[in-house]
C-alpha positions in Angstrom: 6.6 13.1 2.0 7.7 11.3 5.0 9.6 8.1 4.8 8.2 5.5 7.2 10.4 3.2 9.2 9.7 0.4 6.6 11.3 2.6 3.9 8.0 3.4 2.2 6.9 6.9 1.5 3.9 8.1 3.4 0.7 7.7 1.3 -0.1 11.4 1.6 3.2 12.4 0.1 3.1 15.9 -1.5 3.4 15.6 -5.3 3.3 18.1 -8.1 -0.2 19.4 -8.2 -1.6 17.9 -5.0 -1.6 15.0 -2.6 -2.9 11.6 -3.4 -5.1 10.0 -0.8 -4.3 6.5 0.4 -7.1 5.1 -1.8 -5.8 7.0 -4.9 -2.3 5.7 -4.2 -3.7 2.2 -4.0 -5.5 2.6 -7.3 -2.4 4.2 -8.9 -0.3 1.2 -8.0 -3.0 -1.1 -9.6 -3.0 1.1 -12.8 0.8 0.7 -13.0 0.3 -3.1 -12.6 -2.0 -3.1 -15.6 -5.4 -3.2 -13.9 -8.3 -1.4 -15.6 -11.0 0.3 -13.5 -13.3 -2.8 -13.4 -10.6 -5.1 -12.2 -9.4 -2.5 -9.7 -12.9 -2.1 -8.4 -13.3 -5.9 -7.9 -10.0 -6.1 -6.1 -10.8 -3.2 -3.8 -14.5 -4.1 -3.3 -15.6 -0.7 -4.8 -17.9 0.1 -7.6 -16.4 0.7 -11.0 -17.9 4.2 -11.0 -16.0 5.0 -7.7 -12.7 3.8 -9.1 -13.2 5.9 -12.3 -13.8 8.9 -10.1 -10.5 8.2 -8.2 -8.7 7.7 -11.5 -10.0 11.1 -12.7 -8.7 12.7 -9.5 -5.3 11.0 -9.9 -5.1 12.3 -13.5 -6.0 15.8 -12.3 -3.5 15.8 -9.5 -0.7 14.4 -11.6 -1.5 16.6 -14.6 -1.8 13.7 -17.0 -4.4 12.7 -19.6 -3.6 9.1 -20.3 -2.8 5.8 -18.6 0.7 5.8 -20.2 1.4 9.3 -18.8 0.2 8.3 -15.3 2.4 5.2 -15.3 5.4 7.3 -16.5 4.9 10.0 -13.9 4.3 7.5 -11.1 7.5 5.7 -11.9 9.5 9.0 -12.3 8.3 10.2 -8.9 9.2 6.8 -7.3 5.6 6.2 -6.3 5.6 2.5 -7.4 
């Protein structure tokens, strides 16, 4: 993906398996920080169901099946 002038990678960076939306990227960072779907929902003013759907999409796009895997992949790809 593009690197912005502030040094951050564009939120729609291409990753293995697909692109993460800005919202999915936000939720991914919260997962890495230890938030569960309920806490992430409160922080982002979304319903827990919506956050769970985003998490499912993240897992699909990153080809992972667990929180531990998603954290490892996110860190390996330098997404957090």
